[in-house]
N, C-alpha and C positions, 0 to 999 in steps of 0.2 A: 247550063245544066250539067251537072256532074255525071260521071259514069254510074254512080250509086243510085241516083234517082231517075236515070233515063228509062229504066224498065217500067216505071210508073206512068210514063207519058200517055200510053194508050188506055190506061185504066179509067173507069167511070168516076167522075167527081174529082179528078186530079187537076189541080191548078198549080202552076209554077209561080210561087210568090217570092222566090229568092231562097237563099240558103237559110236553114233553121239556126237560130241563135238561142243559146241557153238563156232562159228567163223571158223569152218573147213568145207568148202564146196568144192565140186569139181569145178575146174576153168571153166568147160564148162557151169555150171549153172549160176553163177553170175560173171560178169566182171564189174569192176568199170567204170562208165561213159556210159555204154550201157543200153539202154532201149528197150522196146518192139517195138516201132515204131520211128525210127530216124527222120521222117518227122515232128513229133510233139514235138521233144525234145527242151527244153528251156535251153539256155546256158547263162552264165554270160555275161552281157553287152547288151543282147537283150532287146528290148522295148516290153512290153506286148501289145497285140492288143487293149486292153480297156483303155490304158493310155490316159488321157485327154478327153475321150469321155463321154458325159453325156447322160442321158436317159430322154429326154424331156417329153415323154409320162407318166413318173412316178415321175416327179418333181413338186414341188409347189402344186397347187390346184388339180392336177391330181393324187397325191399320196394318197393311201387309208388311210394313217395315218395323213393327213393334218388336223390341228385343227384351221384353220382360221388365221394362222400366229402368234399365241400366244403360249408361253411356260411358264409354271410355274415351276421354278427350285426348287429343294429339299430344299434349304435354304430360300425359300419364295419369292424371287424376280421374277418379271414378265418380260419376254422378248417379243419383237415385231420383226417380220420379216421385215427388212429394208435393202436390199442388197446395195443400193446406198449410204448409210450413211458412212461418212469417218471413223467412229470408230466402224463399224460393225465387229462382230467376223468373224472367218473363215467360219462359216456356215450362215452368213448373219443376225444375230440377234443383237439387241441393247436393253439395259435395258429401260423399259418403263418409269420409273420416270425421266431418263435423257432426253428422247424425249419430255416429257411434259414440263419440265423446258425450254428446247431449244425453244419450240413453244412459251412459254410465254415471253422469253427475245428476241426472234427474231434472234438468232445466235446459232452456235454449241458451246457446252461446250468443254473446253480443257481437256486434260487427268488429269491435276492437280486439276481441280474444282470438288467439291464433293457435291452430293445431299443428303439431310437429310430428313427423315420422322419424322414429328413432333410427331405423336402419336405412333411411333416406330413399326407400322404394315407395313411390307415390301411390301405387295402387295396392300396397300391403296394408290393409286397414284392420288388422287384428287389434283388439284393445291393448294387448301387451306391447304393441309397437307404436302406440300413440301417446303423446303428451299434449297438454293444453296450457297455454300461458296467458296471463292477464293482458299483455300487450305485445306488439311486435318488437319494441326495443328489448324486452326481456327475452324473447325468442332469439334475437340476434346475439345477445350476450351469452346465451346458452351455447350457440354455435361456436363462439370464440373460446369460451371457457365455462364448462358446465358448473364449476364451483362458484362462479361469479353471480349466480341467480339465487335470490332469496326464496326460501320455502313458501312464503305467502304469495309470490308471483306465479307459482305453479298451481293451476286449478286442478289438473288431473295428471297423474303419473302412472301410466300403464305398466311400467317396469316393475312396480311393486305388487302387481297382481299374481 
């Protein structure tokens, strides 16, 4: 008997069965798959009670963390809450500069169309600071040499406003 367990010697129900080894328990104590209350046991294949349920009293404007539907991402881009937008993220947000260009041209931008910030400030979303290109290669060519882009590759040019 070790010094650590010697104080238990006089206690009721104490039996010295040798030293305790990791992974060796009496089968009466722990049985695989058994829990304290079988009524609340969750088994594989069961659907949780909260699946698909939303909490309307804490969503949107009622949420204490609501900031008016605007989010500023760490990389500098601004997002606007727009759930009904066809290209909204899973959380319902759309890049603000894309929304502004869409409003200016009167239609949704496709996934291939790219919006460019003229002054390179990502959260400066004034229409005069935005340009929209047909594709990313056209946008990259504009960065290299602005004269190398054909007029038909520019969807919207806010510099002309």
